[in-house]
N, C-alpha and C positions, 0 to 999 in steps of 0.2 A: 483418539480422538471422542466429546463428548460428543451427549447428548442433549440437546435445547429445544423444551418446547417454542411453537411462533409465536409467534406475536405481530407484531405490524408489522408493516412494508418496510423497509429501508429506506432514507433520506439519504442517507450521507456515505460515504466511503474513504478513508481518514487512510493514508499509505506511508510507511517509515517508508526513507529513497537507500542508503547504502541497500548491499545486500536483496533489493528487492524491485526497486527500479533500475539498480546497476549489481554487478559482481558481487563489488563488498569491498576491493582492490583501491588503493588509492595509490597511484606513480608518483612518485619522489625523486626532484631531482635533489642540488645540493641549497637550490633557488627556493624553494618548498615543494608543498602538493602541486602536482602540474594538473595530472587530468585523470578525471573517472571514466568511465565506461557506460551507456546504455543501449539498453537492447531493444532491438529491431519489432513492431508490431506491439510493441504496447501504449505508446503514444497512435495510434491507430484504433485500439481498444479500447480505449482510455475516452479517446473520443467520442466514439459509442456511448461507454457508458453515462458520459456528463450528463446528456441527453436528458436521464431519467435522474439520477445522485449527482446531489454536487460531493466535486470530488476535488479534495485536500490534499498537501504532501505533508509530511513533518523529514527534518532531520536535526540529528546534535551532533554534526559533524562545521564546527564557525571554522577554523582552517580551509577549510572545502565550498566556504555558503555559497561563494559567487562563480564558480563552477558550478554548482548545483540549482544555485536562482539565475544560469544563462541557461543554462537547457531547460529546466519545470518551468522557470517564468512566463521567459522572452520566445522562445520556439515552443512550449507544449501548452501554454497560454492557464497555466493552471499556479494557485494560491500554492508558493511552499512556507514552512514557519522553524525557525530554531526552533526547536523545546529539545530540552536534554531526556533518555533516555530513561531519566529516573521521574520523571517529572508531566508525561503523557499522558499518563493517567487522567490527574490533575486537570490539567487541560485541554483534553481532547472533553470529560466530564462540564466546565466553561462554557465551553466553548457548543459541543450541541451534545442532542439531549441523547447517551447511551446505548437506550433501548431502540433508535434508529442510526447507529450506526455501525457501520464493516470496519471490522481493522485488518487490516493487513501487515505484519510486521518477521524479523528473526530475527531478533535479541535476547543476550539475557535476562531483559525486564519484562518484553514486550508480552512472558505471558500474565503478566500483571494487567494488563490492558482488555487482555484473550478471556480471564472469567468478567468480561462487567460490560462487553459494548453485545449487540446482538450477533453477530455473528462476527467471529475470525481464523483470519488467512494467510495458512505460514506456506513460502515458498519452499520445495525439496530439499535448498541445501540450506535450513533452518538449524539454529542447535537440536537436537534431539528431544528436548525433556517438553522444548517450547512447540515444535510438530505438537506432540502430546497433547497439549491444550487447546492445541487451531480446532475447529472445524468444518475448515476441509484443508488439508495442505498439497499445494501441486506437484507434476508431474517433472515439471521443469523448474530449473533453478532463476535463482535474483540473477538480474539483469539477463537473459538470456527468456523472456518471452514469459515467467511467471507470470507477470499481470497483463499483459496479453491474454491467456488462461486464467485469470481468477477472474476478471470480465465479462467472460465468456461466458464464465460458470453462472456467476452473478446474476448474469442477463439471465440463461436459462431454471437456474432456478424459482426464484424471483419477480424477472418483468418475462414470460416467454411470451406470454396473448401484445405485449408492445414488442419485440425483437422482428418480426415480418415484415414492419414498419423501420425500421434503422437499418435490413439488410438491402431494405428496393431499393 
């Protein structure tokens, strides 16, 4: 894990979808992509966190976008954006201040984002070299409370003084 000097408090939390909010598996039939699995507690903890930070989700999965949009946008009330894995850093930099953004990802190109953002998080099942670049690695795997763990970690690390109000 990298060490980074603390700057301003974060304002944004951007997270990858597949392998982070989901277990990363795609279920196919002869009709095409059928479903994805999402973990428990992640939505509840994101609801706590979005009282303090702006939260958005990114995915590169265009063929499963309608599935993801149903869960993330309609059910969870979060913005979801179709962004190629190789364009994530540029997309985030154009939309947010990198110095005020936390990013959570697990994929091959996510380490490029990790190097530039305020703080980076990887789930336990991310690729080994990606985890080495992360500031924090969850004990839980994607789709199995990794996002919930990350949210609680962010609240404890940066907003400890405000968390008692969130849990009241």
